[in-house]
N, C-alpha and C positions, 0 to 999 in steps of 0.2 A: 270944714266941709266944702266951702266954696272952692278952695284950691284943688281938692280931690275931684270935684265936678269938672273944673277946667282941664285938669290933667287927663281925666277920662275922655272928654271931648277931643282933646288933641291926639290921644292915642288912637282914636277912630279914624282920623283923617287918612292915613295910608290905605285903609281898607275901603273907603268910599270914593277916593279919587282914582280914576282908572290909570293903570300903568301906562307910561309913555312908551310907544314902540317907534323905532326909527322908520323913516321912509326913505325915499330917494331924493336927494337934494338937486342933483344935476346928472346929466348923462351925455356921453359922446358915442355916436353910433357910426361905425364905418362898415363898408361893404366891398366885396371884390366879385366882379363878374368873372368867373373862373376861366371860361374858354376865350374871353376877349382880353384877359389880363388887364382889366380896367378896374381901378379902385376909386372910392369916393366916400362922401359923407352925406348924412342928412342931419338937420339941426332943428332948433326951436323945440327941444325936448321938454315935455311937461310930464309929471307923474302924480298919481294919487295913491302910490304904493304904501302899504303898511306891512312891516316885517316883524313878526313876533317870534323871536328866536327860541323861546321856550315852548311855544305851541304853533308849529308851522301851519297847522290846519286853519289857524286864524289869520294867516298872512295872505296878502294879495299883492301881486306885482302887476301894475298897470301903468301904461304910459303911451304917449303919442308924439309924433314929429310932424312938422309941416312938409307935405310932399313937394312943395315948390322950392324947398331948400336943398334939393339934391344937387350935389356938386361933384364933378369928376376931374376938374382941372382943365376941361376943354369947353369953352363957352358954347360953341356950336352944338356939341354933343349934349350938354346940359339943356339947352333950349329944346332940342329934339326930344329928349327924355321927358320933358314936362308936357309935351303935346298929347293929344288924345290917343294916338297910336300906342303910347307907352303908359306913363303914369297919369295922364289926364288930370292935371292938378286943378284945372278950373272946376271940374265936376267932383273931384275927390281930393279935397285940400289936406286931409290928414291920413296918416298911416298909424294904426293903433294896435296895441297888444294888451290882452287881459289874461291873467293866469287862471287856470281851472284846477291845478294841482301843483303843490310844491313839496319836494322831498329832500331831506338832507341825507347825503351818503358820504360820511366822513367829512373831508374838506370840500366836497362838491355839493352844489345845490342844483337839483334838476327841476326846472320850471316848465310845466306843460301849460299851454294856453292856446288862445286863438289870435291869429294875426289877421287884421283886416286891411287890405290893400286894394285900392281901386274898387271898393264896394264889395269885395269878395273876402269871406272869412274862411281861413283854413287853419288846421292844427299846426302848432309849431312848438318844438321843445328847445329850450335854451339851457345849456349846462354852464353854471357859474362856478367860479372859484372865489372864495372870500379872502381878500387880501387886505386885512385890517379894516379900514373904513371904505373899501372899494370892492364892488362886485365886478368881476371880469368874466364875460360869458361869450359863447359862440353858438351859432345855429346855422343850419343850411336850409335853403329853400330853392324852389325852382320858379322863376318869374312866369313861366308859361302857365303855372297853376293859378295865376292871378290875371290871366288874359293880357300878359305882357310878354310878347315873344321877341327876344333880342336876336336869337338865331333860330331859323326855321328847321334846322336839322333834326333835333330830337328834344325831348324833355330835359335830358341830362346836359344838353348843350346850353341850357338856360340856368345853370346852377349858379347860385350866389351864396357866398359865405359872409355872414354878418358877425361883427364883433361889437359887443356892448361893454362900455366902461361906465359904471354907475357909481356915483359918489353917494354914500349913505349920510343921512342926517347925523 
């Protein structure tokens, strides 16, 4: 009887221990200012994401980078971008994203959420492709929507393409 009771208790363990869901271990984020043909990176990525592949409605993609880490390969330009006229890193030290809806469409994952940049939150959709243990995604934004005007010509002149390479746990 004792062995049966121990076996019974052991058989319950999988049902009371929550299933482990992968998160995002690390990320690399690159960007291109389209009209200026300037590319760069932001770093110090952290994430609190949880991805439940069986029930995507239980998933959350959330992360942030340090705005002071913006790098374009030109020290003078990087210094200018960190100033108050652009990213204002002293007052807005992080750029963050939190998903509001995640959908799987075949091999693609569409992640809708809110990007907060320079204290302004705007909707952003990132389309990811799952490549084994890596999510590779792209999104387009306009810096002028976040009170960062690179070119004063038009909203479209401030287009930025962002690429996310996220390593899963």
